[in-house]
C-alpha positions, 0 to 999 in steps of 0.5 A: 446468461444462465449457468449451471453450477459446477459439480463441486459447488453443487456438492458443497451446497448439498452437503451443507443443506442436508448437514449430514454428509461427511466430506468424503461422501460429498466428494463421492456423491454423483452429480446426477443425484443433485438438484441442478440450481440455475442462477446467474450473474451476481446472485450466482457468485454470492450463492457459490461464495456462501456455499464455500464459506458454510462448508469450510472447516475454519473461518474463511471469507470467499468472493466469487467472480460473477463471470469470467474476468468479472470480479466486483471491482477492477482492482484486487485491493478494492475487491477485498474491501467487500470482505468483513474486517478488511479495509484498504489504503490507496495511492492516488485513489487506487487501492494498494494496501490491504489491512485484515483486522487492522493490520498490514501483516498478511500473506498473499498466495496464488492457488495456495503458492506463496508470492513474493513482492517487489520490495523488502516486505513479507506481504507478497505480490503487489495487488496492482501487479495482478489483474482482477480479470484473471482471478476466478475467486478470492479466499481470505483465511482468518482462522488458520489450520495446521496445514496453513502456511505460517506468516500472517497476523491478520489473515491469508489471502489466496487468489484462485485461477480457473481449474480446467477439469472443473469446466463443464463447457468450452470456455472462450471469453474476451473483454475490452474496456477503457478507463478515464481519469477525471484529473489526468491530462492524458488520453483514455487508457485501454484494458484488454483481457481474455480466457480460453479453456476446455477439457477432453476425454482421452482414448486411454480413458483419462481426461486432460484440460487446459486454461489460459488467461491473459490481460493487458491494462494501462492506467493513468491516475492523478492526485493533488496533495497540498501541504502546509507545515505549521510546526513552529511558534511565535510567542506572545510578547516576544521581540518578533515583529510578527508577534501578537497578543497571543501565541500562534503557529506561523507558516513553516513550509508550503507545498503544491504536490501533483502526483501522477502515476502511469502503469502498464501491466501484462498478466498471463495465467495458465493451467494444465491438468491431466487425470490419467484415471479417476484416482490420479491427477497431475497439474502445472500452473504458471502465473506471469506478471510484467509491471511497468509503473511510472511516476511523473510527479511535480512539486512546487515548494515555498521553502525557507518560509520559516526564516520569515516567521518572526517577520510575516504577521498573518492576517487571520488566525484559526484556533487549533485544539490539539486534544489529548494524547496518551492522557496529556491534554495538549491545549490549544493555540492560534495558527496562521490562516491567511496572510502574505509572506514578503521577501526577506530583507536582502532578498534571500527568502522565501524560496520558490522551487520546482521539483520533478519526481520521475520514478519508476518500478519495473517488475517481472514476476513469475509463479510456477507450480508442478504437482500431482495428487493420488486418491486411494481408498483411505489415503490421499497424497498431494505433492508439489514443487513451486517457485516464485520470483520477483525482479524489480528495477526502480530507475529514477531521475529527480531534479529540483530547480530554484526560481531566481526572481529577477525582481529581487536582489541575488547573492552567491547562493543559488536562491533568492526570494519570492513573495507568497500569499496563503489561505488555509481556510475551508481546508483548502491548504492553498498558496500562490504568488503574492501578486500584490507585492511589488517584487512579485514575478509575472507569468512570463518571468516564471516560464523564462528558462533564464530565471531558473537554476539547477539545484539538485539532481538525484539519480537511481537505478536500484535493483531488488531480487526476491525469490522463494522455492518450495517443496511440499508433501501433504497426506490425508488418511480417512477413518470411518469414525469420529476422527474422519481423517488425519492430515500431515505433511512437510514443507521446505522453502528457501527464500531470499532477498537481494537489494542493490542501491545504484544511486548518485545524489548531487546538490548545487548550492552556489550560484557560480556552480548552478547552470541557468535554465537557458543553458539546458532549455531544451529539457524544460517544459511547463508544469501542469497548470490544472491544480485547481481542477479537483476543487476549483481553488483560485489560489495556486501556482500555475506557471512553472518549469520542470525538467521534462519528466517524460524525457527524464524517465525515457532517456535519462542518459541524454538528460544527464548529458545535456545537464553536464554540457550546461555545467561545462558552459556555466563553468566557462561563464562563472569560473567555477570548477564544478565537476560533471555529474556522474552516472549512478553507481552501486552504494556498497554501504546499502547492499544486502543479501538475506537468505532464509531456509525453513523446514515445517512439519504439521499434523492435524486430526479432522473430526465430525460428531453429531453437530460438531466438526472441525480440526485440531493440529500443530505446525512446527517450523525451524528457520535459519537466516543468513544476512550479508551486508557491507561495512565501509570504513576508511584507512589511514590514507583516506581510502574507502575500505569495503568488507563483507559482514555476515550475520546468522540467526535461527529460530523455531516455533510450535504453532498449535491450531484448533477449529470447531464448527457446530451446526446448532440447527439446520441454518445456524452455524457456530464457529470457534477457532484458536491458533498461533502464528508468526510474522517474520521481519521485513528483509531490510529490517534485518539488513546490516547496511545503511543508506543515506538520502539528501533530505534533511528530514529523512531518517537513516534506517539502521538494520537489526540482524537480531530482530526476531519474528512477531508471535500472535495468538488468535481467538475467534468465535462467530455465529452464522445464520443462513436464513434464506437462499443466498442470505446470511446474518453473521456476528463474530468476535476476534481477539489477537495477542501480539508478542514481540511486535515489530516497532520503530525506534527513532532517535531524533537529533537535537534542534535548538528551540530558538533557531531550529538549527542542528549539529552541522559539524559531525561526524558524530551527533552527541545529542542523538541521531547520526551524521548524514554527509550528503543531506542538505542543511536547508533551514537547519543551519546558519549557512547553505551546504550539506552534512548534518545530523538527522534522525535514525530509525531501527525496527525492534521487538516491542518489549510489551504485548499488544492486544487487538480485539474486534466485532464483525457483523455481516448481512446479505439478502436478496429478494429473488424468492419473491419473484411471483409477488414482487415481479421486477422488484425481486431483482434487488439485493443488499450486502452490508458489513460492519467492523469494530476493532481496537488495540491496546498495550505495547511499550514503544513510543513516539516522541515529539520533535524539539519544535513540537515540544516548544509549541506544547510548552506554550499550549500547556504552560509546562516548561521543558515539556516532553510529549510522547505517545504510545506507537499506534498500529498504523492503518487501523480504523476503529470503525468501518463499514460497507453497504452494497445495493444491487439489482439483477433482472432481465439481463440488467445488473447494477451495483453501488457500494459505499465504503466508510472507515474512521480516521486512522494513523498513517505514514503516507503523507506526501513527499516527506518520510519523517513524522511531522511533529514526531507522530504519524498523521491522522487520516480523517474519516472518509467514505467512497462510493463506487458503482457499476452497471452491466447489460446483457445484450445477448446471452453472449454479449454484454456491455458495462460501465463502472465508476470508482470514487463517484463523488470524488471524496477527498482525503484530509490528514491532521497532525498530532491528533484527529481533528486538530491541525490540518496539514495534508490533503489528497484531492483524488480523481473519479475513474470511469471504466466502460467496455464490452465482453463476449463469451463464445 
């Protein structure tokens, strides 16, 4: 299907090609004077994007939709992965996080309006909440102007919807698709989207236009995440029965994590534009998103394994080289690779546990913008008011069952032993029931409700309300001189975040208190039995029971009622006085309400002289913050006393910004940019409230109302060579100096290096950390129970400056100009980019855990060693590249993109929230191949198929250092989307 470029694009192309017309002349130039360039599909989108990039006053990357609802990828994060200097992170294989130049500290806008997220962060709306089918173009602003809203370290992402007065013809398009996930056990999921728009000449002489877009999408994705902890030691020559002639790392913990996420997303975008005359325009934008995201994951755990470290001798070992960390050579050690973990004498350990994680996020967000523009002879005025809202509920009903092995003795604890075997060779991190042991349970016993008891019930109904209201006025005054115009303006915004944790966490640790599964059998279902589907492993736990996650998610009140009936029945059998489990209630100690008010003024001069053009300006902002939380104390009678705590703060900044472009020849453009910006703290980092978890590994977050914004000074220089139509070679260098970086200060509780025990007395923790009264003691104390010292985490401003710098290379070319010579082969084209980046400086450090230091004492021979490392920038890959090969000819188009990024530090490592060994894990090098094929059956009707992660690339994560100790895996799926679209 052929399309004529719009007048805006033609004006851009003309101005950049001639390199002589000013911005004002380009706006006034008649479309009739321009050559009509007819391009289609992929080539059209690339031509439009390069035209916009070339004419921009600062460094901007642009992606244009191939056609209505047809960005290069289904997922917006994966769309942005096409941009030089951008990498993404994924959850269960789906793009969720975007790093621009090695940082997550970015902003997301829609049509230039700030968006707010569903949590406490500052990045904006979640990319999985917005359908790519609604977006006509994406801009990534790497070098801001004075008029660019503050708040970004890496860049600002602006998602553009269709503007009705730019339409040349009536728009009517409809698309139907279906997606299949290779690891999901559910059916194929649908996607439907459509757009309609038109504009009309009015009898009064003006023009009116309207565009409406809507989409509905379901998605079901799955990832298998096996985990093996080996963060303890058995010394050579010790008295342990398992001791060898060498030191080694025994098995501490094994987990078989099955992550499943289902989502249902409804999006709507609409725009009305009215131009009563050629100088005036009014507009109204509405973007509404409804996201229902459900997690129905399961975990099979081999817990209490650490109690057997001095008993269970591995059959095979592997050498682990910890490498060098911050200049300290940590040496090497042998680690358990294969073996059997028998039941402890007395039948207590290791324990087999079945957990069901039934979480959800229900987010309703709206963005509204109302404004107008007026163009005089010398003055341009734009005014608008906008409102962004995001209301989220995160209901959860998570349960854990202990398996009571009928072939092993029991005691008053509600857990006993099950033998395991493990094989961590070949990166499999596999474990299962040791069927060769005499006391191993059968499949029938594993699926018998009478052999499980209730251990944990964690309920939540948290709410988060984020909003931002803004008013802005922008003015542009034109001059007939080297200073072509002056921009100045004012913006007021009021932002707020309110969080209320509504929870109830109950742990049952005595057999007398724990109802048997046959008392609530109606809730139990067999867990997923396909954990081997991703990699064909033979060693895994196939048979286990769960509290029905679908039922727990859809009808938690009924599930709670059945469990309480089971507790009552169990009390009658055992004589326990265990009280019923309550519904979740507001945790007053965790509530916070934070409000910010900002006034911003800016002024910038735009200039053009001979081959130079650009702008220089300054932005001034003043922010006031009010943080409200609760303080919970106890009076003399032991009653809880809640009092409100209000903290206030303010700050102001002057942010100068300069952008210069030089057209050194007809096709070569050199850019220079220098700017200052700030990054405000996340809302929960400012909170005075405290929240506790039942996990002994989770750090208690302690807010810091005095936390200040991060300051960043950026420098950019780049050269762009537009050597042919739709072609580009560019090279750029960036340098960022980050002051007052937001870093985490963690204080760990003391753990006895021999027993691994922590202080379980409380209420204070003299050796570090804080006392958590509801945390499960687990293996950190001599007896089962709750209440022990856990780590604390506080976000603070780094006392030292952090520096980031990098090089970005990009290449784009197609063979369409050689059609007469190459024929069908002229349809080929390539795009490629490469990014190198590194970081240095900073003062904040991460400290190894007590157990880790005990290991490093063995590997280095340094007694009482205390290993630490400078805190890294999370999710920063030193090297990354994309390569795209595409073909477009005769109505047929195909695209294949391979993306690779080097290993990086990550805190996404499964179901635990504390750093193993005391350091973020390293996600190892990984590449991914995506591909798509589309065919235009007629000028209106087309069919296509797309594949994400075509080769099913797995995720490997190592502890301590890159390539050292494999501790986590992510076995991801392949997603195939097929469908058809029709344009009327």
